[in-house]
C-alpha positions in Angstrom: 4.6 -11.7 -8.8 6.3 -11.2 -5.5 5.7 -12.9 -2.2 3.7 -10.8 0.3 2.9 -11.5 3.9 0.0 -9.0 4.0 -2.9 -9.2 1.5 -6.6 -8.2 1.8 -9.6 -8.3 -0.5 -10.8 -5.0 -2.0 -14.4 -4.6 -3.0 -14.7 -2.5 -6.1 -17.7 -0.1 -5.9 -19.9 1.1 -8.7 -18.5 4.6 -8.5 -15.0 3.3 -9.0 -15.5 2.6 -12.7 -15.2 5.2 -15.5 -17.4 5.7 -18.5 -15.4 3.0 -20.4 -16.4 0.4 -17.8 -13.1 -0.2 -16.2 -11.6 0.9 -12.9 -10.6 4.5 -13.0 -6.9 4.9 -12.8 -7.0 7.2 -9.7 -8.9 4.5 -7.8 -5.9 2.1 -7.9 -4.1 4.5 -5.6 -7.1 4.5 -3.3 -7.0 0.7 -3.1 -3.3 0.8 -2.3 -4.0 3.4 0.4 -6.7 1.2 2.0 -4.3 -1.8 2.1 -1.5 0.4 3.4 -3.6 1.5 6.4 -4.6 -2.1 7.1 -1.0 -3.2 6.8 0.0 -0.6 9.5 -2.8 -1.8 11.7 -1.7 -5.4 11.2 1.9 -4.7 12.2 0.8 -2.7 15.3 1.6 0.9 14.3 -1.1 3.0 15.9 -0.3 6.2 13.7 -1.4 8.4 16.6 1.7 10.6 17.2 4.0 9.4 14.4 2.5 8.8 11.0 3.9 8.8 7.4 3.2 10.6 4.2 3.6 9.6 0.6 6.7 11.3 -0.9 6.6 9.3 -4.2 4.4 6.8 -5.9 4.7 5.0 -9.2 2.2 2.6 -10.6 2.1 0.2 -13.6 -1.3 -0.7 -15.1 -1.1 -4.2 -16.5 -4.7 -5.4 -17.0 -8.0 -3.6 -16.7 -10.2 -4.3 -13.6 -13.8 -4.7 -14.7 -17.0 -4.8 -12.7 -17.4 -8.1 -10.9 -13.7 -8.6 -10.8 -12.4 -10.0 -7.5 -9.3 -8.1 -6.3 -6.7 -8.8 -3.7 -4.3 -6.0 -2.7 -0.9 -7.1 -1.3 1.6 -4.9 0.3 5.0 -5.0 1.9 7.9 -2.8 3.0 11.0 -3.5 0.9 13.6 -1.3 2.6 14.1 1.1 5.5 16.1 4.3 5.3 16.7 7.0 7.9 13.5 9.0 7.6 11.8 7.0 4.8 10.9 3.5 3.7 9.9 1.9 0.5 6.8 -0.1 -0.1 5.6 -2.4 -2.9 2.0 -3.1 -3.9 0.1 -5.5 -6.1 -3.5 -5.8 -7.2 -4.2 -9.3 -8.4 -6.9 -12.0 -8.7 -7.5 -14.0 -5.5 -5.3 -16.9 -6.6 -2.8 -14.4 -8.2 -3.4 -15.9 -11.6 -3.8 -12.4 -13.0 -1.8 -9.4 -12.0 -3.8 -6.2 -12.6 -1.3 -3.6 -11.3 1.8 -3.1 -9.3 3.3 0.0 -7.6 6.0 1.3 -5.4 5.9 4.2 -2.9 8.3 6.1 -0.7 6.8 6.9 2.7 8.4 9.5 5.0 7.9 9.3 8.7 6.1 12.4 10.0 5.6 13.8 13.5 2.0 15.1 13.7 2.8 17.6 16.5 5.6 19.4 14.7 4.4 18.7 11.2 7.9 17.7 10.1 9.7 14.6 8.8 11.5 12.6 11.5 13.8 9.7 11.8 11.9 6.4 11.8 11.4 5.7 15.5 13.1 2.5 16.7 9.8 0.9 17.8 8.3 1.5 14.4 11.4 0.4 12.6 11.3 -2.9 14.7 7.6 -3.5 13.8 8.2 -3.1 10.1 11.5 -5.0 10.1 10.1 -7.9 12.1 6.9 -8.2 10.0 8.7 -8.1 6.6 11.9 -9.7 7.6 14.1 -6.8 6.7 
């Protein structure tokens, strides 16, 4: 498991589980998305004019998440490119004794007014780089 500065608890809901009684595979992405939004809020990115979109996501399912499982989602930015940046995710038990899943995404900066990808603005680059020591 990797070191992360940002982590948050995720509360699994009844509807998150499939008929086999474990967390539906699509829900893992939703949990990562919730943590990603909170990460951006934590670093001070307001997402009003400049946001980002997912260009790529890969996920590894390691252990099933069952009802009553306590889950912590951790996230960090691992590299900054020109228009994109890479993020790493983990779903683990609160003490990180168990790792349920990990994933990686490529996020592309996006100007909401023009609906086009843009170079990562310097202020956002600085927020991310400072927070995750890049």
